[in-house]
C-alpha positions in Angstrom: 235.1 54.9 143.4 231.4 55.3 142.9 229.5 52.1 143.0 227.9 52.8 139.4 231.4 52.8 137.9 232.6 49.4 136.4 235.3 47.5 138.1 238.1 47.4 135.5 240.6 45.3 137.4 242.5 43.0 134.9 242.8 39.9 137.0 244.1 38.1 133.9 247.1 40.5 133.6 248.8 40.9 137.0 251.9 43.2 137.0 254.3 40.3 137.3 252.8 38.5 134.3 253.4 41.7 132.2 256.9 42.2 133.5 257.8 38.5 132.8 256.3 38.5 129.4 258.0 41.7 128.5 261.4 40.6 129.8 261.3 37.3 127.9 260.2 38.9 124.7 263.0 41.3 124.7 265.5 38.5 125.5 264.2 36.7 122.3 262.3 33.9 124.3 258.9 34.2 122.7 257.8 30.8 124.0 258.6 32.0 127.6 256.7 35.3 127.0 253.7 33.2 125.9 253.9 31.0 128.9 254.1 34.2 131.2 251.0 35.6 129.6 248.9 32.5 129.7 249.3 31.7 126.0 249.8 28.0 124.9 251.7 27.2 121.8 250.6 24.4 119.5 253.2 22.0 118.1 252.3 23.1 114.5 253.5 26.7 115.3 257.0 25.4 116.4 257.6 24.0 112.9 256.5 27.2 111.2 258.2 29.0 108.2 260.7 31.9 108.8 258.3 34.8 108.4 256.0 33.3 111.2 259.0 32.7 113.5 260.0 36.4 112.9 256.6 37.6 113.9 256.6 35.3 116.9 259.8 36.9 118.2 257.9 40.2 118.2 254.6 38.9 119.4 253.5 40.6 122.7 251.2 38.0 124.2 250.3 40.2 127.0 249.4 43.0 124.7 247.3 40.5 122.7 245.4 39.6 125.8 244.9 43.2 126.8 243.1 44.0 123.5 241.3 40.7 123.1 239.5 40.9 126.5 237.8 44.0 127.7 237.6 45.4 131.3 235.0 42.8 132.2 237.2 39.9 130.9 234.8 39.2 128.1 235.8 39.3 124.4 236.2 42.9 123.2 233.5 44.4 121.1 233.7 43.0 117.6 236.0 40.1 118.4 234.8 36.6 117.5 237.2 33.7 118.1 239.1 31.8 116.7 241.1 35.0 115.6 243.5 35.1 112.7 246.6 37.2 113.4 248.7 36.8 110.2 248.8 34.8 107.0 251.9 33.5 105.1 252.7 31.7 101.9 251.2 28.2 101.2 248.1 28.9 103.3 250.0 29.0 106.5 248.5 31.3 109.2 249.0 32.3 112.8 245.6 31.8 114.7 244.4 32.3 118.3 242.0 29.7 119.7 240.3 30.3 123.1 239.7 28.2 126.1 237.6 30.1 128.4 236.8 29.6 132.0 233.9 31.3 133.7 236.0 32.6 136.6 239.4 31.0 136.1 242.2 32.0 133.7 241.1 32.4 130.0 243.7 30.2 128.2 244.6 31.2 124.6 246.3 28.9 122.2 248.4 29.8 119.1 248.1 27.4 116.2 248.1 27.1 112.4 244.6 25.8 112.3 242.4 28.2 110.2 239.2 26.3 110.6 236.3 28.2 111.9 238.2 31.5 111.9 235.6 34.2 112.9 237.7 37.4 113.1 240.9 38.8 111.5 243.7 41.1 112.9 246.1 40.6 110.2 245.7 44.3 109.3 245.7 45.4 112.9 249.2 44.3 114.0 249.2 47.1 116.6 247.0 44.9 118.7 249.6 42.1 119.1 252.9 42.9 117.4 255.3 45.0 119.5 256.9 46.6 116.4 253.6 48.2 115.5 252.3 49.0 118.9 252.8 52.8 118.5 250.3 52.8 115.5 247.6 52.6 118.0 247.7 56.4 118.2 247.0 56.8 114.5 244.3 54.1 114.6 242.5 56.1 117.4 242.3 59.1 115.0 245.2 60.8 116.7 248.0 62.8 115.3 250.4 64.1 117.8 248.0 63.2 120.6 245.1 61.0 121.3 241.6 62.5 120.9 240.2 63.6 124.1 243.7 63.8 125.9 246.8 65.8 126.4 250.0 64.1 125.2 250.8 63.3 128.9 247.4 61.5 129.5 245.5 64.3 131.1 241.9 64.5 130.0 240.8 67.5 127.9 238.1 69.5 129.7 235.2 70.7 127.7 236.8 74.2 127.2 239.7 72.6 125.3 237.5 70.6 123.0 236.7 72.2 119.5 233.8 74.5 119.5 233.8 74.9 115.7 235.3 72.9 112.9 239.0 72.7 113.4 241.7 72.6 110.6 241.6 69.4 108.7 245.3 68.7 109.4 244.7 68.5 113.1 243.6 64.8 113.2 242.9 64.7 117.0 240.7 67.8 116.9 238.9 66.6 113.7 238.2 63.3 115.5 236.8 65.1 118.6 234.7 67.4 116.3 233.4 64.3 114.5 232.4 62.6 117.8 230.5 65.7 118.8 228.5 66.0 115.6 227.8 62.2 115.4 225.3 62.5 118.3 223.0 64.6 116.2 223.9 64.1 112.5 225.8 61.0 111.4 226.5 62.3 107.8 227.7 65.7 109.2 230.1 63.8 111.7 231.6 61.7 108.9 232.2 64.8 106.8 234.0 66.3 109.6 236.5 63.4 109.4 237.3 64.4 105.8 235.2 61.8 104.1 233.0 62.7 101.1 229.4 61.4 101.3 228.0 60.0 98.0 224.3 60.8 97.2 223.6 57.1 97.5 224.3 57.3 101.3 221.8 60.2 101.7 219.2 58.4 99.7 219.5 55.2 101.7 219.4 57.0 105.0 216.3 58.9 104.0 214.4 55.8 103.0 211.5 54.8 105.2 212.6 52.4 108.1 216.3 53.1 107.5 218.5 52.1 110.6 221.6 54.2 110.6 224.8 52.5 111.7 227.0 54.3 114.3 230.8 54.4 113.9 233.6 56.8 113.8 235.1 57.6 110.3 238.2 58.8 112.2 238.8 55.2 113.1 237.6 53.6 109.9 239.8 55.5 107.5 243.2 54.6 109.1 242.1 51.0 109.5 241.0 50.9 105.8 244.4 52.1 104.7 246.1 49.5 106.9 243.7 46.8 105.3 244.7 47.9 101.8 248.5 47.8 102.6 251.4 50.2 102.9 252.0 50.3 99.2 248.5 50.9 98.0 247.6 54.1 96.1 243.9 53.5 96.1 241.3 50.9 96.8 237.7 50.2 98.1 236.8 48.4 101.3 233.6 47.1 102.9 232.7 49.1 106.0 229.5 47.4 107.2 226.4 45.9 106.0 223.3 47.9 106.4 220.5 46.3 108.4 217.8 48.5 106.8 217.6 48.9 103.7 218.2 45.2 103.2 220.8 43.8 100.8 222.9 46.9 101.0 226.3 47.9 102.5 228.5 50.9 103.0 231.8 50.9 101.2 234.6 53.3 101.4 236.9 54.2 98.3 240.3 55.7 99.1 242.8 57.6 97.1 246.2 58.9 98.2 246.1 62.6 98.4 242.4 62.7 97.3 240.4 61.8 100.5 237.8 59.1 100.8 234.3 58.6 99.5 231.5 56.7 101.4 229.0 54.9 99.2 226.1 52.5 99.3 226.7 49.3 97.3 224.7 46.0 96.9 225.6 43.5 99.5 226.3 40.7 97.0 229.0 42.8 95.3 230.4 44.5 98.5 230.9 41.2 100.5 233.7 40.4 98.0 235.7 43.4 99.1 238.2 43.4 102.0 236.3 44.2 105.1 237.5 46.7 107.7 237.7 44.8 111.1 234.7 45.3 113.3 236.9 46.2 116.1 237.8 49.4 114.1 234.2 50.8 114.0 234.2 51.9 117.6 236.6 53.0 120.2 238.3 50.3 122.2 236.9 49.6 125.8 239.8 51.4 127.6 239.4 54.7 125.8 236.1 55.6 127.3 237.1 54.3 130.7 240.1 56.7 130.7 238.0 59.6 129.5 235.6 59.0 132.4 238.3 58.6 135.0 237.3 54.9 135.6 240.8 53.7 134.6 244.0 55.2 135.9 246.9 55.7 133.3 249.0 53.4 135.4 246.6 50.6 134.9 246.9 50.7 131.1 249.2 48.2 129.5 252.7 49.8 129.0 252.7 49.5 125.3 249.3 51.0 124.9 250.1 53.8 127.4 253.3 54.6 125.5 251.4 54.7 122.2 248.4 56.9 123.4 250.4 59.3 125.7 254.0 59.7 124.6 254.8 62.4 127.2 253.3 60.4 130.2 255.6 59.5 133.0 257.0 55.9 132.5 255.6 54.6 135.8 255.3 50.9 136.6 252.1 49.0 135.3 249.7 48.1 138.1 246.2 46.8 137.5 243.4 49.0 138.6 242.1 48.7 142.1 239.5 45.9 142.8 235.9 46.5 143.9 235.2 48.8 147.0 233.5 46.9 149.7 230.5 49.3 150.6 230.0 50.3 154.1 226.2 49.6 153.8 223.9 48.3 151.1 220.3 49.4 150.7 217.6 46.9 151.0 213.8 47.6 150.6 212.5 46.1 153.9 209.2 48.0 154.3 211.4 51.1 155.0 214.8 52.1 153.7 217.0 49.6 155.5 220.7 48.6 155.1 222.9 45.4 155.3 226.6 45.3 155.4 229.5 43.2 156.1 230.9 43.3 159.6 233.8 41.1 160.9 233.3 38.5 158.2 229.6 38.3 158.4 226.7 39.9 156.6 224.5 41.7 159.2 221.2 43.6 159.1 222.4 47.0 160.2 219.0 48.6 160.5 217.5 45.8 162.9 218.2 45.5 166.6 219.0 42.0 168.0 215.5 41.8 169.3 214.1 42.6 165.8 216.2 39.7 164.5 215.2 37.3 167.2 211.4 38.1 166.7 211.7 37.7 163.0 213.5 34.4 163.3 210.8 33.1 165.8 208.2 33.9 163.1 210.2 31.9 160.7 210.4 29.0 163.0 206.6 29.1 163.0 206.4 28.8 159.3 206.8 32.4 158.2 208.9 33.5 155.3 211.9 35.8 155.7 211.7 39.1 153.8 213.7 42.2 153.3 217.0 42.4 155.2 216.7 38.9 156.7 215.9 37.3 153.3 219.1 38.9 151.9 221.1 37.4 154.9 219.5 34.0 154.3 220.1 34.1 150.6 223.7 34.9 151.2 224.4 32.2 153.8 222.6 29.5 151.9 224.1 30.7 148.5 220.6 30.7 146.8 218.1 33.5 146.0 218.4 37.0 144.8 220.9 39.5 146.2 221.4 43.3 145.8 223.5 44.3 142.8 226.2 45.7 145.1 226.6 42.3 146.9 226.7 40.5 143.6 229.4 42.9 142.4 231.7 42.2 145.4 231.1 38.4 145.2 231.8 38.4 141.4 235.1 40.0 141.9 236.0 37.9 144.7 235.5 34.9 142.4 237.5 36.5 139.7 240.4 37.2 142.0 240.4 33.7 143.4 240.0 32.1 140.0 243.0 34.0 138.6 245.2 33.3 141.6 245.1 37.0 142.8 245.6 36.0 146.3 246.4 39.4 147.7 243.1 40.7 146.4 241.1 37.9 148.1 242.9 38.7 151.4 242.1 42.4 150.9 238.3 41.6 150.5 238.5 39.3 153.6 240.3 42.1 155.5 237.4 44.4 154.5 235.0 42.1 156.3 233.4 40.2 153.4 231.9 36.9 154.5 233.3 34.3 152.0 230.6 31.8 152.7 227.9 33.3 150.4 230.3 33.8 147.4 229.0 31.5 144.7 229.9 30.8 141.1 228.5 28.8 138.3 226.7 25.6 139.6 226.9 27.2 143.1 230.6 26.5 143.5 232.2 28.0 146.5 235.6 29.6 146.7 237.0 26.3 147.9 235.9 24.6 144.8 238.5 26.9 143.1 241.3 25.8 145.4 243.3 24.4 142.5 243.3 27.9 140.9 243.9 29.7 144.1 247.0 27.7 144.8 247.8 29.1 148.2 247.6 27.0 151.2 247.4 29.9 153.7 244.4 31.4 151.9 242.6 28.1 151.8 243.0 27.7 155.5 241.8 31.2 156.1 238.7 30.6 153.9 238.0 27.4 156.0 238.5 29.3 159.2 235.9 31.9 158.0 233.3 29.2 157.6 233.5 28.0 154.0 232.8 24.3 154.3 234.8 22.0 151.7 232.2 19.3 152.1 229.3 21.4 150.9 228.6 20.0 147.3 228.3 22.2 144.2 225.4 22.0 141.7 226.9 18.7 140.3 227.1 17.2 143.8 230.9 17.5 143.9 232.7 18.5 147.1 235.7 21.0 147.0 238.0 18.1 147.7 236.7 16.1 144.8 237.1 19.0 142.4 240.7 19.6 143.6 241.6 15.8 143.0 240.1 15.8 139.5 241.9 19.0 138.5 245.3 17.8 139.7 245.9 20.1 142.7 249.0 19.6 144.7 249.4 17.5 147.7 249.5 20.6 149.9 246.2 22.1 148.6 244.5 18.7 149.0 245.9 18.4 152.6 244.5 21.9 153.4 241.0 20.8 152.2 240.8 17.6 154.3 
């Protein structure tokens, strides 16, 4: 893996969690499925009406988590929480509320509380309802295959992508053609997706200072039909507000068998229309990662993989590999020098022992450390700037520890990473996350590697005190003493 590539390991969705959530959902135990996927259930949901209970029996909480968070464990683009999943009679609704941790598990809570709802997925059931999961292929602009891919998940090379306008009935090729044209001409790209462009759009885009929104009509049109409902023959939806010209918006009028028309309307009138979810304006995070080869198909959620690649082998789900520990890391030290982890310590690879002794002697006389030695000092003291590659390794070690991915932390330690310099928010060490790690052997290994449980974090709390206040087990407390 090239170091410029993002690390897309889903520490929040280990294979066992997905297997357990799926097994319990198929057995009819929706509460057990939620527990396996780290989704809490509010008491108000347990007293829900029959239609909600039927939806809960088909809720795939692990699928919800997959779509809700992106590869960096942040909210996916266009998602703002709390999130409404479904609405029912008498004002009842199913809502997801977050409880985010910086490095620990992001807890989600199901409730019926609609206060402060920011986003809606009630017209995007493929993101959380197992009965509708296969509709993802349609929502991505696909027909018999996903745009950019063969049916078995192999990426299309440039020679297999359309070089001229494809037949309109070939939805996947039309989406690929639209994406190619969008780079140079938004309007031409939208027309390629079968959308008629009203003159008001051309006039607005030709206005001085106009800012053109970027989105795929091959994604918007199927999302708009889902928003209108299965029985709708026609309707108009709000696509997006235009930042410039002000007080205007793009609306889309659809008619069964007659295509769709994109228009510019006044914002005051358009905002009363049903709005296409912002998540439908752009491709989900994992599609581009698959296209670039950053994410293996085996690391895609099973329901997503089955929807996108119907001919792909039914292999077991396995999260993507974690960060690769680099052999050496470039540091500007007067010359092109390198540092690297060796046997659990960060070392200056381009300096001889005599060089290091000489630099340390100068420091003892009041000089400042620079270059390679400054990086070593910043790592051991858990303060100061560090090269990006070092920060990447440290972040993912924190994520692995915070999500209880014990095997991944052991792998990083086996690769020689020095755990003493790994620091989180408020300079918390890995041992400050002992209650999340939950593994006595790993805690003992971290102590043996030099992580001191007595070193305070930014609030002045030791690792032991944090473990006590978070209700860690007696075995964990004993390992920290």
